[in-house]
Each structure stands twice: as C-alpha cells, then as structure tokens.
C-alpha positions as CSV (number, residue, x, y, z in Angstrom):
1,M,-10.8,-75.7,49.2
2,I,-10.5,-72.6,51.3
3,G,-10.1,-73.2,55.0
4,Y,-12.1,-71.4,57.7
5,G,-9.2,-69.2,58.8
6,S,-8.7,-67.7,55.3
7,E,-12.5,-66.9,55.1
8,C,-12.3,-65.2,58.4
9,H,-9.3,-63.1,57.3
10,I,-11.1,-62.0,54.1
11,F,-14.2,-61.1,56.1
12,K,-12.1,-59.1,58.6
13,E,-10.3,-57.3,55.7
14,C,-13.6,-56.5,54.0
15,L,-15.1,-55.3,57.3
16,A,-12.1,-53.1,57.9
17,R,-12.3,-51.6,54.4
18,L,-16.0,-50.9,55.0
19,V,-15.4,-49.2,58.3
20,K,-12.7,-47.0,56.7
21,L,-15.1,-46.1,53.8
22,C,-17.8,-45.1,56.3
23,H,-15.3,-42.9,58.2
24,M,-14.3,-41.3,55.0
25,R,-17.9,-40.6,54.0
26,I,-18.6,-39.1,57.4
27,L,-15.6,-36.9,57.2
28,M,-16.6,-35.8,53.7
29,F,-20.1,-35.0,54.9
30,Q,-18.7,-33.0,57.9
31,T,-16.4,-31.1,55.5
32,V,-19.2,-30.3,53.1
33,H,-21.5,-29.3,56.0
34,F,-18.7,-27.0,57.4
35,I,-18.2,-25.3,54.1
36,E,-21.9,-24.8,53.6
37,E,-22.4,-23.4,57.1
38,E,-19.3,-21.2,57.2
39,F,-19.1,-19.9,53.7
40,L,-22.1,-20.5,51.5
41,S,-24.9,-19.6,53.9
42,H,-23.4,-16.1,54.3
43,Y,-23.6,-15.5,50.5
44,T,-27.1,-16.9,49.8
45,D,-28.7,-13.5,49.3
46,E,-25.9,-12.3,47.1
47,I,-26.0,-15.5,45.0
48,R,-29.8,-15.2,44.6
49,E,-29.5,-11.5,43.6
50,T,-26.7,-12.1,41.1
51,A,-28.6,-15.0,39.6
52,G,-31.6,-12.7,39.2
53,M,-29.5,-10.0,37.5
54,V,-27.9,-12.5,35.1
55,N,-31.4,-13.7,34.2
56,V,-32.6,-10.2,33.5
57,L,-29.4,-9.5,31.5
58,A,-29.9,-12.6,29.4
59,K,-33.4,-11.5,28.6
60,I,-32.2,-8.1,27.6
61,A,-29.4,-9.4,25.4
62,R,-31.7,-11.9,23.6
63,N,-33.3,-9.3,21.4
64,D,-31.0,-7.6,18.8
65,N,-33.3,-4.6,18.4
66,T,-33.2,-3.5,22.1
67,R,-29.8,-5.0,23.2
68,A,-27.8,-1.7,23.2
69,L,-30.4,0.4,25.0
70,G,-31.2,-2.5,27.4
71,L,-27.5,-2.9,28.3
72,H,-27.1,0.8,28.8
73,I,-30.1,0.9,31.2
74,F,-28.9,-2.2,33.0
75,D,-25.4,-0.6,33.5
76,A,-27.0,2.6,34.7
77,H,-29.1,0.6,37.2
78,L,-26.0,-1.2,38.5
79,L,-24.1,2.1,38.9
80,K,-27.0,3.5,41.1
81,Q,-26.7,0.6,43.6
C-alpha cells in the first residue's frame, strides 16, 4: 500500500512536469510568433506572387503542344519585370 507521502510526491512531480511543458509550449508559441512577425509577414506578397507564377507555369507546361512557346513567352514576361 502506498502511503500519503509518496502520492503527494508523485503529484508534485507530475505538476512540475506539467508546468515545465506549459512553459515550453508558451516559448514555442512566442518563437513561432516572432518568426512570423519578423520574417514571413514581410514576404507575404512575394510568396503569393511566386505561387501564382508557379501555378501559371504548371498550366503552361501541362500541354505538350504548347509547352515550348508557352515557356518562351513566360521567360520573356519574367525578363520584362
């Protein structure tokens, strides 16, 4: 039979681990938030524009008959920018 003292010790140890886990999760959240604010938010427009270009390029490259001309026109468009 486990005495009251050992149950209290186990409870305190579990509580300490839970507090440590919560602190780690808060730190991880703060780190992710910092990275998002400082880095990703500055590149949102560029990411969106690049994703759009990749989508257009995928549509051009899909058809074998128009691939060469489509890639040429796409390259010319990029050079103008």
